[in-house]
DRENZA-817116 format. One record per atom (N, C-alpha, C): residue number from 1; atom name; x, y, z. Coordinates in nm, 3 decimals, padded with zeros to 5 digits. Atoms other than C-alpha are relative to their C-alpha. Example, Ala and Ser with C-alpha at 12.3 -4.5 7.8 and 13.67 -1.06 7.14 Angstrom:
<atoms>
ATOM  seq  atom        u        v        w
ATOM    1     N   00.089  -00.119   00.000
ATOM    1    CA   01.230  -00.450   00.780
ATOM    1     C   00.090   00.120   00.000
ATOM    2     N  -00.082  -00.119  -00.006
ATOM    2    CA   01.367  -00.106   00.714
ATOM    2     C  -00.077   00.109   00.073
</atoms>
This chain:
<atoms>
ATOM  seq  atom        u        v        w
ATOM    1     N  -00.043  -00.134   00.031
ATOM    1    CA  -13.852  -15.931   08.540
ATOM    1     C   00.145   00.016   00.041
ATOM    2     N  -00.140  -00.030  -00.030
ATOM    2    CA  -13.501  -15.799   08.540
ATOM    2     C   00.014   00.151   00.019
ATOM    3     N  -00.028  -00.141  -00.024
ATOM    3    CA  -13.391  -15.468   08.689
ATOM    3     C   00.151   00.019   00.000
ATOM    4     N  -00.142  -00.033   00.003
ATOM    4    CA  -13.054  -15.317   08.608
ATOM    4     C   00.015   00.152  -00.005
ATOM    5     N  -00.023  -00.145   00.002
ATOM    5    CA  -12.897  -14.971   08.575
ATOM    5     C  -00.080   00.072  -00.108
ATOM    6     N   00.074  -00.060   00.111
ATOM    6    CA  -13.090  -14.912   08.252
ATOM    6     C  -00.151   00.003   00.022
ATOM    7     N   00.143   00.003  -00.027
ATOM    7    CA  -13.435  -14.990   08.398
ATOM    7     C  -00.048  -00.140   00.032
ATOM    8     N   00.062   00.129  -00.028
ATOM    8    CA  -13.676  -15.278   08.448
ATOM    8     C  -00.056  -00.056  -00.130
ATOM    9     N   00.038   00.063   00.126
ATOM    9    CA  -13.741  -15.524   08.166
ATOM    9     C  -00.071  -00.133   00.024
ATOM   10     N   00.067   00.130  -00.004
ATOM   10    CA  -13.972  -15.820   08.105
ATOM   10     C   00.095  -00.107  -00.053
ATOM   11     N  -00.082   00.112   00.043
ATOM   11    CA  -13.814  -16.164   08.057
ATOM   11     C  -00.090  -00.115  -00.043
ATOM   12     N   00.074   00.119   00.041
ATOM   12    CA  -13.919  -16.494   07.901
ATOM   12     C  -00.059  -00.069   00.121
ATOM   13     N   00.069   00.070  -00.108
ATOM   13    CA  -14.173  -16.675   08.117
ATOM   13     C  -00.080   00.091   00.092
ATOM   14     N   00.078  -00.092  -00.085
ATOM   14    CA  -14.307  -16.361   08.290
ATOM   14     C  -00.147  -00.003  -00.041
ATOM   15     N   00.144  -00.013   00.025
ATOM   15    CA  -14.685  -16.354   08.321
ATOM   15     C  -00.031   00.149   00.000
ATOM   16     N   00.030  -00.142   00.013
ATOM   16    CA  -14.815  -16.015   08.205
ATOM   16     C  -00.147   00.022  -00.029
ATOM   17     N   00.139  -00.039   00.025
ATOM   17    CA  -15.145  -15.830   08.172
ATOM   17     C   00.002   00.126  -00.085
ATOM   18     N   00.016  -00.122   00.078
ATOM   18    CA  -15.247  -15.576   07.908
ATOM   18     C  -00.082   00.096   00.085
ATOM   19     N   00.065  -00.095  -00.090
ATOM   19    CA  -15.339  -15.268   08.111
ATOM   19     C  -00.137   00.043  -00.050
ATOM   20     N   00.125  -00.053   00.056
ATOM   20    CA  -15.616  -15.150   07.876
ATOM   20     C  -00.115  -00.101   00.006
ATOM   21     N   00.107   00.100   00.010
ATOM   21    CA  -15.810  -15.478   07.845
ATOM   21     C  -00.003  -00.101   00.114
ATOM   22     N  -00.007   00.099  -00.106
ATOM   22    CA  -15.695  -15.692   08.138
ATOM   22     C   00.034  -00.140  -00.048
ATOM   23     N  -00.038   00.131   00.054
ATOM   23    CA  -15.607  -15.981   07.904
ATOM   23     C   00.138  -00.039   00.052
ATOM   24     N  -00.128   00.046  -00.051
ATOM   24    CA  -15.321  -16.197   08.030
ATOM   24     C   00.068  -00.095  -00.098
ATOM   25     N  -00.080   00.089   00.082
ATOM   25    CA  -15.044  -16.389   07.863
ATOM   25     C   00.137  -00.016   00.062
ATOM   26     N  -00.135   00.018  -00.051
ATOM   26    CA  -14.688  -16.499   07.909
ATOM   26     C   00.101   00.038  -00.108
ATOM   27     N  -00.106  -00.041   00.092
ATOM   27    CA  -14.369  -16.364   07.755
ATOM   27     C   00.062  -00.126  -00.057
ATOM   28     N  -00.050   00.117   00.070
ATOM   28    CA  -14.265  -16.620   07.496
ATOM   28     C   00.145   00.019  -00.043
ATOM   29     N  -00.135  -00.027   00.047
ATOM   29    CA  -13.950  -16.452   07.365
ATOM   29     C   00.030   00.148   00.015
ATOM   30     N  -00.045  -00.139  -00.004
ATOM   30    CA  -13.747  -16.133   07.390
ATOM   30     C   00.103   00.020  -00.110
ATOM   31     N  -00.096  -00.033   00.105
ATOM   31    CA  -13.547  -15.960   07.119
ATOM   31     C   00.032   00.147   00.012
ATOM   32     N  -00.037  -00.140  -00.020
ATOM   32    CA  -13.365  -15.642   07.211
ATOM   32     C  -00.102   00.068   00.090
ATOM   33     N   00.097  -00.074  -00.078
ATOM   33    CA  -13.628  -15.397   07.333
ATOM   33     C  -00.143  -00.044  -00.021
ATOM   34     N   00.134   00.049   00.033
ATOM   34    CA  -13.925  -15.611   07.225
ATOM   34     C  -00.025  -00.132   00.071
ATOM   35     N   00.041   00.130  -00.053
ATOM   35    CA  -14.115  -15.892   07.398
ATOM   35     C  -00.118  -00.051  -00.082
ATOM   36     N   00.109   00.066   00.071
ATOM   36    CA  -14.346  -16.140   07.226
ATOM   36     C  -00.082  -00.072   00.105
ATOM   37     N   00.088   00.055  -00.103
ATOM   37    CA  -14.644  -16.229   07.445
ATOM   37     C  -00.103  -00.091  -00.066
ATOM   38     N   00.103   00.093   00.046
ATOM   38    CA  -14.859  -16.537   07.381
ATOM   38     C  -00.118   00.016   00.096
ATOM   39     N   00.117  -00.026  -00.081
ATOM   39    CA  -15.209  -16.455   07.503
ATOM   39     C  -00.062  -00.132   00.049
ATOM   40     N   00.052   00.123  -00.061
ATOM   40    CA  -15.366  -16.712   07.739
ATOM   40     C  -00.125  -00.054  -00.069
ATOM   41     N   00.129   00.048   00.051
ATOM   41    CA  -15.713  -16.728   07.583
ATOM   41     C  -00.001  -00.031  -00.149
ATOM   42     N   00.005   00.016   00.146
ATOM   42    CA  -15.632  -16.707   07.211
ATOM   42     C   00.126  -00.062  -00.061
ATOM   43     N  -00.131   00.045   00.049
ATOM   43    CA  -15.269  -16.827   07.180
ATOM   43     C   00.054   00.091  -00.110
ATOM   44     N  -00.046  -00.100   00.094
ATOM   44    CA  -15.224  -16.515   06.965
ATOM   44     C   00.128   00.064   00.055
ATOM   45     N  -00.122  -00.068  -00.042
ATOM   45    CA  -14.878  -16.355   06.975
ATOM   45     C  -00.016   00.149  -00.023
ATOM   46     N   00.002  -00.146   00.011
ATOM   46    CA  -14.861  -15.982   07.042
ATOM   46     C   00.138   00.053   00.037
ATOM   47     N  -00.132  -00.058  -00.019
ATOM   47    CA  -14.556  -15.756   07.043
ATOM   47     C  -00.011   00.127   00.084
ATOM   48     N  -00.002  -00.116  -00.088
ATOM   48    CA  -14.478  -15.502   07.315
ATOM   48     C   00.143   00.042   00.026
ATOM   49     N  -00.131  -00.045  -00.045
ATOM   49    CA  -14.188  -15.295   07.442
ATOM   49     C   00.044  -00.083   00.119
ATOM   50     N  -00.053   00.080  -00.110
ATOM   50    CA  -13.963  -15.488   07.678
ATOM   50     C   00.021   00.084   00.126
ATOM   51     N  -00.025  -00.088  -00.113
ATOM   51    CA  -13.919  -15.183   07.902
ATOM   51     C  -00.128   00.017   00.081
ATOM   52     N   00.117  -00.010  -00.088
ATOM   52    CA  -14.154  -15.172   08.201
ATOM   52     C   00.005   00.130   00.078
ATOM   53     N   00.014  -00.122  -00.080
ATOM   53    CA  -14.264  -14.835   08.338
ATOM   53     C  -00.148   00.034   00.007
ATOM   54     N   00.141  -00.034  -00.018
ATOM   54    CA  -14.587  -14.654   08.424
ATOM   54     C  -00.073   00.024  -00.132
ATOM   55     N   00.062  -00.026   00.130
ATOM   55    CA  -14.651  -14.574   08.054
ATOM   55     C  -00.005  -00.122  -00.091
ATOM   56     N  -00.001   00.118   00.087
ATOM   56    CA  -14.601  -14.928   07.920
ATOM   56     C  -00.141  -00.058  -00.013
ATOM   57     N   00.132   00.057   00.029
ATOM   57    CA  -14.896  -15.114   07.768
ATOM   57     C  -00.028  -00.126   00.080
ATOM   58     N   00.017   00.123  -00.077
ATOM   58    CA  -14.836  -15.426   07.978
ATOM   58     C   00.064   00.015   00.138
ATOM   59     N  -00.055  -00.002  -00.135
ATOM   59    CA  -14.762  -15.494   08.342
ATOM   59     C   00.024  -00.143   00.047
ATOM   60     N  -00.035   00.128  -00.058
ATOM   60    CA  -14.607  -15.781   08.536
ATOM   60     C  -00.112  -00.048   00.091
ATOM   61     N   00.101   00.059  -00.087
ATOM   61    CA  -14.853  -16.016   08.709
ATOM   61     C   00.072  -00.081   00.108
ATOM   62     N  -00.065   00.076  -00.107
ATOM   62    CA  -14.720  -16.128   09.049
ATOM   62     C  -00.061  -00.140   00.015
ATOM   63     N   00.042   00.140  -00.016
ATOM   63    CA  -14.748  -16.500   09.135
ATOM   63     C  -00.137  -00.012   00.065
ATOM   64     N   00.129   00.009  -00.071
ATOM   64    CA  -15.043  -16.446   09.378
ATOM   64     C  -00.116   00.041  -00.090
ATOM   65     N   00.106  -00.047   00.089
ATOM   65    CA  -15.244  -16.259   09.111
ATOM   65     C  -00.033  -00.101  -00.108
ATOM   66     N   00.024   00.100   00.104
ATOM   66    CA  -15.205  -16.541   08.858
ATOM   66     C  -00.105  -00.100   00.044
ATOM   67     N   00.094   00.100  -00.050
ATOM   67    CA  -15.401  -16.780   09.077
ATOM   67     C  -00.143   00.052   00.002
ATOM   68     N   00.133  -00.059  -00.007
ATOM   68    CA  -15.694  -16.537   09.106
ATOM   68     C  -00.060   00.023  -00.137
ATOM   69     N   00.048  -00.034   00.134
ATOM   69    CA  -15.718  -16.463   08.732
ATOM   69     C  -00.066  -00.117  -00.068
</atoms>
């Protein structure tokens, strides 16, 4: 994740979780305000906003949480 004056954003390689379903994946690419996430279980690519806040559909998974998932 990157935090700057404009906010906090996901970056390539970040492990993320979809808040609604709990599915996890990793950010494969970023393009402007969009991140492309490859899901761990299906290898399906999904598109989300790159901006991270309480209303975003995905959340960052800290290193310790990855081992438990």
